[in-house]
C-alpha positions as a Markdown table, in Angstrom:
| # | Residue | x | y | z |
|---|---|---|---|---|
| 1 | Met | -36.6 | -7.7 | -50.6 |
| 2 | Pro | -33.5 | -9.2 | -49.1 |
| 3 | Glu | -32.5 | -12.7 | -50.2 |
| 4 | Thr | -32.4 | -15.4 | -47.5 |
| 5 | Tyr | -28.8 | -16.4 | -46.7 |
| 6 | Phe | -29.6 | -20.0 | -45.9 |
| 7 | Asp | -32.4 | -21.8 | -47.8 |
| 8 | Pro | -32.3 | -25.6 | -47.3 |
| 9 | Gly | -34.5 | -26.0 | -50.4 |
| 10 | Asp | -31.9 | -24.9 | -53.0 |
| 11 | Lys | -28.7 | -24.0 | -51.2 |
| 12 | Ala | -28.0 | -27.1 | -49.1 |
| 13 | Ile | -24.7 | -28.6 | -50.3 |
| 14 | Tyr | -24.5 | -31.7 | -48.1 |
| 15 | Gly | -28.1 | -32.9 | -48.3 |
| 16 | Thr | -31.0 | -32.1 | -46.0 |
| 17 | Phe | -31.2 | -29.2 | -43.5 |
| 18 | Asn | -30.2 | -31.6 | -40.7 |
| 19 | Glu | -27.2 | -32.8 | -42.6 |
| 20 | Glu | -26.2 | -29.3 | -43.5 |
| 21 | Tyr | -26.4 | -28.2 | -39.9 |
| 22 | Ala | -24.5 | -31.2 | -38.7 |
| 23 | Glu | -21.7 | -30.5 | -41.2 |
| 24 | Leu | -21.6 | -26.8 | -40.1 |
| 25 | Leu | -21.2 | -27.9 | -36.5 |
| 26 | Arg | -18.5 | -30.4 | -37.4 |
| 27 | Arg | -16.5 | -27.7 | -39.3 |
| 28 | Leu | -16.9 | -25.2 | -36.4 |
| 29 | Gln | -15.6 | -27.8 | -34.0 |
| 30 | Met | -12.6 | -28.6 | -36.3 |
| 31 | Gly | -11.8 | -24.9 | -36.6 |
| 32 | Phe | -11.9 | -24.3 | -32.8 |
| 33 | Ser | -9.9 | -27.5 | -32.1 |
| 34 | Ala | -7.1 | -26.2 | -34.4 |
| 35 | Val | -6.8 | -23.0 | -32.2 |
| 36 | Gln | -4.2 | -24.0 | -29.6 |
| 37 | Ser | -5.5 | -21.7 | -26.9 |
| 38 | Glu | -4.1 | -24.1 | -24.3 |
| 39 | His | -0.6 | -22.9 | -25.5 |
| 40 | Lys | -1.4 | -19.3 | -24.5 |
| 41 | Met | -1.6 | -17.7 | -21.1 |
| 42 | Met | -2.2 | -14.3 | -19.7 |
| 43 | Asp | 0.7 | -13.0 | -17.7 |
| 44 | Ala | -0.8 | -10.7 | -15.1 |
| 45 | Gly | 2.4 | -8.7 | -14.8 |
| 46 | Gly | 4.9 | -8.4 | -12.1 |
| 47 | Ser | 5.4 | -5.9 | -9.2 |
| 48 | Gly | 8.7 | -4.3 | -8.4 |
| 49 | Val | 10.6 | -5.9 | -5.5 |
| 50 | Asn | 13.8 | -4.8 | -3.7 |
| 51 | Tyr | 15.4 | -5.1 | -0.2 |
| 52 | Val | 17.6 | -3.3 | 2.3 |
| 53 | Arg | 20.1 | -5.4 | 4.3 |
| 54 | Phe | 21.2 | -4.0 | 7.6 |
| 55 | Val | 24.9 | -4.7 | 8.3 |
| 56 | Ser | 24.5 | -3.0 | 11.7 |
| 57 | Gln | 22.4 | -0.5 | 13.5 |
| 58 | Pro | 22.1 | 2.8 | 11.5 |
| 59 | Asp | 23.6 | 5.9 | 12.9 |
| 60 | Ala | 21.6 | 9.0 | 13.7 |
| 61 | Asp | 20.8 | 10.9 | 10.5 |
| 62 | Asp | 21.4 | 7.9 | 8.2 |
| 63 | Thr | 18.7 | 7.8 | 5.6 |
| 64 | Val | 17.0 | 5.3 | 3.3 |
| 65 | Thr | 15.2 | 6.7 | 0.2 |
| 66 | Ile | 12.3 | 4.5 | -1.1 |
| 67 | Asp | 10.5 | 5.7 | -4.2 |
| 68 | Asp | 11.9 | 9.2 | -3.7 |
| 69 | Arg | 10.6 | 9.4 | -0.1 |
| 70 | Ile | 13.4 | 9.9 | 2.5 |
| 71 | Tyr | 13.3 | 8.0 | 5.8 |
| 72 | Cys | 15.7 | 9.4 | 8.4 |
| 73 | Phe | 16.9 | 7.5 | 11.5 |
| 74 | Asp | 16.8 | 9.6 | 14.7 |
| 75 | Pro | 17.3 | 13.0 | 13.0 |
| 76 | Thr | 19.4 | 15.4 | 15.1 |
| 77 | Gly | 18.4 | 18.5 | 13.2 |
| 78 | Gly | 21.6 | 18.6 | 11.2 |
| 79 | Ala | 20.4 | 15.9 | 8.8 |
| 80 | Pro | 19.5 | 16.8 | 5.2 |
| 81 | Pro | 15.8 | 17.3 | 4.5 |
| 82 | Tyr | 13.7 | 14.2 | 5.1 |
| 83 | Asp | 10.1 | 13.1 | 4.8 |
| 84 | Glu | 9.7 | 10.7 | 7.8 |
| 85 | Ala | 11.6 | 10.2 | 11.0 |
| 86 | Val | 12.3 | 6.6 | 12.1 |
| 87 | Val | 13.3 | 5.6 | 15.6 |
| 88 | Ile | 16.4 | 3.5 | 16.0 |
| 89 | Gly | 15.3 | 0.5 | 18.1 |
| 90 | Gly | 17.0 | -1.5 | 20.8 |
| 91 | Ser | 18.1 | -4.1 | 18.1 |
| 92 | Val | 18.5 | -4.2 | 14.4 |
| 93 | Glu | 15.3 | -6.2 | 14.2 |
| 94 | Glu | 13.4 | -3.6 | 16.1 |
| 95 | Thr | 14.8 | -0.9 | 13.9 |
| 96 | Ile | 13.7 | -2.8 | 10.8 |
| 97 | Asp | 10.2 | -3.1 | 12.3 |
| 98 | Asn | 10.1 | 0.6 | 12.9 |
| 99 | Leu | 11.1 | 1.4 | 9.3 |
| 100 | Ala | 8.7 | -1.2 | 7.9 |
| 101 | Ala | 5.9 | 0.4 | 9.9 |
| 102 | Ala | 6.8 | 3.9 | 8.6 |
| 103 | Val | 6.9 | 2.7 | 5.0 |
| 104 | Asp | 3.6 | 0.8 | 5.3 |
| 105 | Ala | 1.9 | 3.7 | 6.9 |
| 106 | Tyr | 2.7 | 6.2 | 4.2 |
| 107 | Asp | -0.3 | 6.7 | 1.9 |
| 108 | Ala | 0.7 | 7.9 | -1.6 |
| 109 | Gly | -2.8 | 8.4 | -2.6 |
| 110 | Gly | -3.3 | 4.7 | -3.3 |
| 111 | Glu | -1.3 | 4.9 | -6.5 |
| 112 | Arg | 2.3 | 4.2 | -5.4 |
| 113 | His | 2.0 | 2.3 | -2.1 |
| 114 | Ile | 5.2 | 0.4 | -1.2 |
| 115 | Arg | 4.6 | -2.6 | 1.2 |
| 116 | Ala | 7.4 | -3.4 | 3.6 |
| 117 | Ile | 8.1 | -6.7 | 5.4 |
| 118 | Asn | 10.7 | -7.6 | 8.0 |
| 119 | Gly | 12.4 | -10.5 | 6.3 |
| 120 | Asp | 15.0 | -13.0 | 7.4 |
| 121 | Ala | 18.6 | -12.3 | 8.5 |
| 122 | Glu | 18.1 | -8.5 | 9.1 |
| 123 | Val | 16.6 | -7.8 | 5.7 |
| 124 | Leu | 13.8 | -5.4 | 4.9 |
| 125 | Leu | 11.7 | -6.6 | 2.0 |
| 126 | Leu | 10.0 | -4.0 | -0.2 |
| 127 | Ile | 7.2 | -4.7 | -2.7 |
| 128 | Ala | 5.3 | -2.4 | -5.0 |
| 129 | Ser | 1.5 | -2.8 | -4.5 |
| 130 | Trp | 0.8 | -2.3 | -8.2 |
| 131 | Ala | 1.8 | -4.3 | -11.2 |
| 132 | Gly | 3.6 | -3.2 | -14.3 |
| 133 | Ala | 7.0 | -2.0 | -15.5 |
| 134 | Asp | 6.4 | 1.4 | -13.8 |
| 135 | Ser | 6.5 | -0.3 | -10.4 |
| 136 | Asp | 10.3 | -0.5 | -10.6 |
| 137 | Phe | 10.7 | 2.1 | -7.8 |
| 138 | Pro | 14.1 | 3.6 | -6.9 |
| 139 | Leu | 15.9 | 2.8 | -3.7 |
| 140 | Glu | 19.1 | 4.2 | -2.1 |
| 141 | Glu | 20.8 | 4.5 | 1.3 |
| 142 | Ser | 23.2 | 7.1 | 2.6 |
| 143 | Thr | 25.9 | 4.9 | 4.4 |
| 144 | Gly | 27.9 | 3.9 | 1.4 |
| 145 | Asp | 27.2 | 0.2 | 2.2 |
| 146 | Ala | 28.7 | 0.6 | 5.6 |
| 147 | Arg | 25.6 | 0.1 | 7.7 |
| 148 | Met | 22.9 | -0.6 | 5.1 |
| 149 | Ile | 23.1 | -2.2 | 1.7 |
| 150 | Val | 20.3 | -2.0 | -1.0 |
| 151 | Gly | 19.7 | -4.8 | -3.4 |
| 152 | Ser | 19.8 | -2.5 | -6.4 |
| 153 | Ala | 19.3 | 1.1 | -7.5 |
| 154 | Asn | 15.8 | 0.2 | -8.8 |
| 155 | Ala | 13.3 | -2.5 | -8.0 |
| 156 | Lys | 13.5 | -5.5 | -10.3 |
| 157 | Ser | 11.2 | -8.2 | -11.8 |
| 158 | Ala | 8.4 | -5.9 | -12.8 |
| 159 | Val | 6.8 | -6.5 | -16.2 |
| 160 | Asp | 3.7 | -5.3 | -17.9 |
| 161 | Pro | 0.7 | -7.6 | -18.3 |
| 162 | Lys | 0.8 | -9.4 | -21.7 |
| 163 | Gln | -0.4 | -12.6 | -23.4 |
| 164 | Arg | 2.4 | -15.0 | -23.7 |
| 165 | Leu | 2.8 | -17.8 | -26.2 |
| 166 | Val | 3.7 | -21.0 | -24.3 |
| 167 | Ser | 5.2 | -24.1 | -25.8 |
| 168 | Thr | 5.9 | -27.3 | -23.7 |
| 169 | Ala | 7.7 | -30.5 | -24.3 |
| 170 | Gln | 8.2 | -33.8 | -22.5 |
| 171 | Tyr | 11.4 | -35.2 | -23.9 |
| 172 | Tyr | 12.9 | -38.6 | -23.0 |
| 173 | Val | 16.7 | -38.8 | -23.2 |
| 174 | Thr | 18.1 | -41.8 | -25.1 |
| 175 | Ser | 21.4 | -43.5 | -24.9 |
| 176 | Lys | 22.3 | -41.9 | -28.3 |
| 177 | Asp | 21.5 | -38.5 | -26.7 |
| 178 | Val | 23.8 | -39.2 | -23.8 |
| 179 | Ala | 26.6 | -40.1 | -26.3 |
| 180 | Thr | 26.0 | -36.9 | -28.2 |
| 181 | Leu | 26.1 | -34.8 | -25.1 |
| 182 | Ala | 29.3 | -36.5 | -23.9 |
| 183 | Thr | 31.1 | -35.2 | -27.0 |
| 184 | Gly | 30.0 | -31.6 | -26.2 |
| 185 | Gly | 27.1 | -31.7 | -28.7 |
| 186 | Glu | 23.6 | -30.3 | -28.1 |
| 187 | Val | 20.3 | -32.1 | -28.4 |
| 188 | Pro | 17.2 | -30.3 | -29.6 |
| 189 | Ile | 14.2 | -30.9 | -27.3 |
| 190 | Val | 11.5 | -28.3 | -28.1 |
| 191 | Ala | 10.6 | -26.1 | -31.1 |
| 192 | Cys | 8.1 | -23.3 | -31.4 |
| 193 | Gln | 6.9 | -20.8 | -33.9 |
| 194 | Thr | 6.7 | -17.2 | -32.8 |
| 195 | Pro | 7.9 | -13.8 | -34.1 |
| 196 | Asp | 9.5 | -12.9 | -30.7 |
| 197 | Thr | 12.6 | -14.5 | -29.2 |
| 198 | Pro | 11.4 | -17.2 | -26.7 |
| 199 | Val | 13.1 | -18.0 | -23.4 |
| 200 | Phe | 13.1 | -21.0 | -21.1 |
| 201 | Gly | 10.4 | -20.5 | -18.6 |
| 202 | Ser | 10.8 | -23.7 | -16.6 |
| 203 | Val | 12.8 | -27.0 | -16.7 |
| 204 | Ile | 12.4 | -30.1 | -14.6 |
| 205 | Ile | 14.5 | -33.3 | -15.0 |
| 206 | Leu | 12.8 | -36.5 | -13.8 |
| 207 | Arg | 14.4 | -39.9 | -13.3 |
| 208 | Gly | 13.3 | -43.4 | -12.3 |
| 209 | Gly | 10.0 | -43.5 | -14.1 |
| 210 | Asn | 9.4 | -39.8 | -13.5 |
| 211 | Leu | 9.4 | -40.3 | -9.7 |
| 212 | Asn | 12.6 | -38.5 | -8.8 |
| 213 | Val | 13.7 | -35.0 | -9.5 |
| 214 | Val | 17.3 | -34.5 | -10.7 |
| 215 | Pro | 18.8 | -31.3 | -9.2 |
| 216 | Leu | 19.8 | -28.8 | -11.8 |
| 217 | Ser | 23.4 | -27.8 | -11.9 |
| 218 | Leu | 25.8 | -25.6 | -13.9 |
| 219 | Asp | 26.7 | -28.7 | -16.0 |
| 220 | Ile | 23.4 | -28.4 | -17.7 |
| 221 | Gly | 23.1 | -25.7 | -20.3 |
| 222 | Trp | 20.1 | -24.5 | -22.3 |
| 223 | Ser | 20.0 | -22.5 | -25.5 |
| 224 | Ile | 17.5 | -21.0 | -27.9 |
| 225 | Arg | 18.4 | -20.8 | -31.6 |
| 226 | Gln | 16.5 | -19.1 | -34.4 |
| 227 | Val | 16.2 | -21.6 | -37.3 |
| 228 | Thr | 14.5 | -19.3 | -39.8 |
| 229 | Gly | 11.8 | -16.6 | -39.6 |
| 230 | Asp | 9.4 | -17.5 | -36.8 |
| 231 | Leu | 10.9 | -21.0 | -36.2 |
| 232 | Trp | 13.0 | -21.5 | -33.0 |
| 233 | Val | 14.5 | -24.5 | -31.4 |
| 234 | Gly | 15.5 | -25.1 | -27.8 |
| 235 | Ser | 18.4 | -27.4 | -27.0 |
| 236 | Val | 20.2 | -28.9 | -24.0 |
| 237 | Gln | 23.9 | -29.4 | -23.3 |
| 238 | Asp | 25.5 | -31.5 | -20.6 |
| 239 | Ser | 29.1 | -31.2 | -19.5 |
| 240 | Gly | 28.6 | -33.3 | -16.3 |
| 241 | Pro | 27.6 | -35.8 | -17.3 |
| 242 | Val | 24.3 | -35.4 | -15.5 |
| 243 | Leu | 21.6 | -36.7 | -17.9 |
| 244 | Ala | 21.1 | -40.4 | -18.2 |
| 245 | Asp | 19.2 | -42.7 | -20.6 |
| 246 | Gly | 15.5 | -42.6 | -19.7 |
| 247 | Asp | 15.5 | -39.2 | -18.0 |
| 248 | Ala | 12.5 | -37.1 | -18.8 |
| 249 | Leu | 12.9 | -33.4 | -19.5 |
| 250 | Leu | 9.8 | -31.3 | -18.9 |
| 251 | Val | 10.4 | -28.0 | -20.6 |
| 252 | Thr | 8.4 | -24.8 | -21.0 |
| 253 | Val | 9.5 | -22.0 | -23.3 |
| 254 | Trp | 7.6 | -18.7 | -23.8 |
| 255 | Thr | 7.7 | -15.3 | -25.3 |
């Protein structure tokens, strides 16, 4: 016959059953409160983005290749093989609209659909409709930057979904910090423990009782140093000077 795990009669350590149960709840609460879940977040992952800037109207037979699909402007028959013909409009904006419509209309089976938007200043914006590192789709044009220029050979900013460790700090600059920064020194403002190299996720400088935002400039520098093992420290430098006594630094670092 199995032995009862919890018998208030002879296994209660802290007194009565009610006292034992209360102590159990207290320890559970202590355990969960020690888990800093508020310092973790789920990054849903990014989608590949890129653009095509139109310097002028494309010539007939010019092409743009988006995720290996070739779009040809007013093909004359002598153009290389292409997948979709695009009409050159009466203006660059109209041509971009035509290309955007052709890209948007293409159905790659719902797996690799590239969305296209007519952006500002004669730029076509391209966005992968799925998230993850594999959404970095290739992009190229045939004019050698003469009539069209692509942002890069592959879409950027796409990352896989992952849980990130987030550490935040609200650091108030002192007059001693200002003096240290003026000599070219650095001031540590945040530390975190993680096996991966953290990076600065966001930085805001507030002044005047946290009511005014100080614009960031190249005079402000940020660095991450590994102290030992899983311990890292984030510091600020100031060659301006920009930072003043009483400024608040709201900093987020993450892996």
